[in-house]
N, C-alpha and C positions, 0 to 999 in steps of 0.2 A: 232959572234961578240965572244969574250971569257971569260970564268965565271969565277967565283975562289972564292973553298970552302972559306966561312966568319964562322965555325963555327954553333955556334948556336943559334946567335944572332937574334932576334924575333921581328921585329918591321912592324907595318901597319901603309905604311903612307898613307895619314896623318890622323891623329885623332882627328875625332869633337868638337871640346868641348861644353860643356853645363854643366848645374848648375842643377844638383838634391837635393829634395829638399823631406821632411817629419816630421810628429813629429818623435820628437825624446824626450821622459820618458811626455811628457805631452807640449814640447815646440818644435817650429817652425826650422827646423835645416835644412842647404844646404852645398854641398858640390861640390868643383870643380871637375868634370867623361868628358876622353875622350877613355874610352874603351867602346863604347855604338853602335849599329845598329839596325837597322829597319831588325823583321826578318817575318814579316807576312803583308798584306795586306790588308784580308779581313778573319775576324779581321782584324784592325792594332795593329802591339805588334810591341814592342820593348827588346832589352837585351840589360841590362850595368851590368859593375862587376866594384862591391866593394871591398875590402877590406876583411875582417872575420874584423878585428877590427876597422873598419870605426862605428864612431857613428850615423854619419847617414845608415846604414846597418842594422842599431843595429834598426833603428824604422823604415826605410820598414818592414824589421820580426816582431814588435811589431802592425803594423800599417795594413798594405797589401793592400799602398798607395803609390804611389811617386807621383812624378812634375818631366818634366824635362825639363828647360827652354834652349833657348839660345838665345845664350847674341853676339852680335858685335861688332865689333871694334871696339868699341862705349863703351862697357861695358870692355873691354879688364881686366883694371886695378880689375875692382870688380872679375868677374871672377880669376883672379892670385890670392888674397885676399882670395877665400870662400875656396881654395886646400891650403892657407899657414897654414892655423890654423885650429883645432878641437871643434864641437861645444861643445863638454865640458867642452872647458879651456874661447871658451870666445861666443859672442851670437852675429851672425852674422846679426840679426834682426837690429842691432842698423844700420846697412849701410843697407838694403834692405827692400825696401818698397816690404811689400806682402801681396799678394792678393789673397781668392778662388776661385774655379769653386764648378765645384759643389757636389767635393769630399771632405769632411770633414779635413782628413790628408792628403793632396797630396799641400801644401801652394805654389804659384810660386812667381816669379819676377820678379815684375812690371816691371823692367827694359826693362828689355830683350826685345823682337821683341814677338817674339814665346814663347809658353808654350805649353806645354800638362801634361794632371794627367793623370792616368794610374792608374787601379786596376789589386795588383800581380797574375800573374796565375802561376808562379813556382817557385824555387829557387834551384836554381841545387849553390852543392858544390865542391867549388874547391880547391886545392889544397893552396890556399891563396884567394884566392880570391867565394865573393858568386855570384854567374850570375842570376841577377836579373831576369824573364823573367814578364811584366808588359804591359796589352792589354790600347791601348791609348779608353779612354772615352771620353776626351773633347779635342782639341783644343783652343788656342789662342791664335790671334795676333793680333798685331797693325796695323789702317788704310797704313802706311806709308810702310810696308812694303809689300801690297797685287794689285796683279795687277789683275786686271777682277777676286777676290774672290779666287783666288788663291798668295800664299804667294812666291815670287818675291828675287830669290838667290843673283840678281844685291841687290834689295835693300836691303834684310836683316843683308847681308855682313857679313853674318860670318867667323868664321877664325878658324885655324887645331894647333892643338899640333903637334912636332915628336920627335920622342925620340933617338939615349939616346943625343939630341945635345941641349932638353930642349926648346925649344923654339916653341912661337906662329907663328902663317904664314899666311896672308888673303889672300883669291881666287881670280887670275889670270884670265885671258880672258875666252871667253864660246870659245871653238874651232873648237866644229860643234855640229849635232844633232844625239843622241843615239837612235842605232837604224838604221842611214837611211846613216853616215858613212865608214862603212865598206861595203856599196854595189855595190862599184867601186872595190870590189876585188870580187866578186858574179862571178862566170858561166855566162857567158851568153846562155838564157831559165832556164833559174832558178825562 
């Protein structure tokens, strides 16, 4: 199949939508983000990239703590709202049921079925963003998204963002087993 050079267009498809929370100037603050990734398993670490001027980035730098809440498709409107307004302009907690776990500066979104509280381990300053690397200290999930004490993605019903079309998409059907489907291409005897 032929490939065409489309320039420096750089979008990772798809990007999971989350709501990042922290205390900024002593108040709970939240923003929607989609530039997030798992970085390590033991200890569990995540990386989230936020703009240098974001109110939430300011709070993470102030407190050294943040949360990551995963909305389901049922909270898509709330997640989009949290990305439309800035915390220094509007108090988003009028629409968010805030709860705290063990960390005092990592407020989480109770409406979201899955939330993690993180302690900041490292901040990397990029040309227009901060990459915050956090160690996941605790994870909280509602019973209805668990199967055998683990998060069931079909029950969680997360959604993703695509760019440059700026669209949200629900996840599709399961297609097979990771570390299994490709075995049909292994040579015999390997």
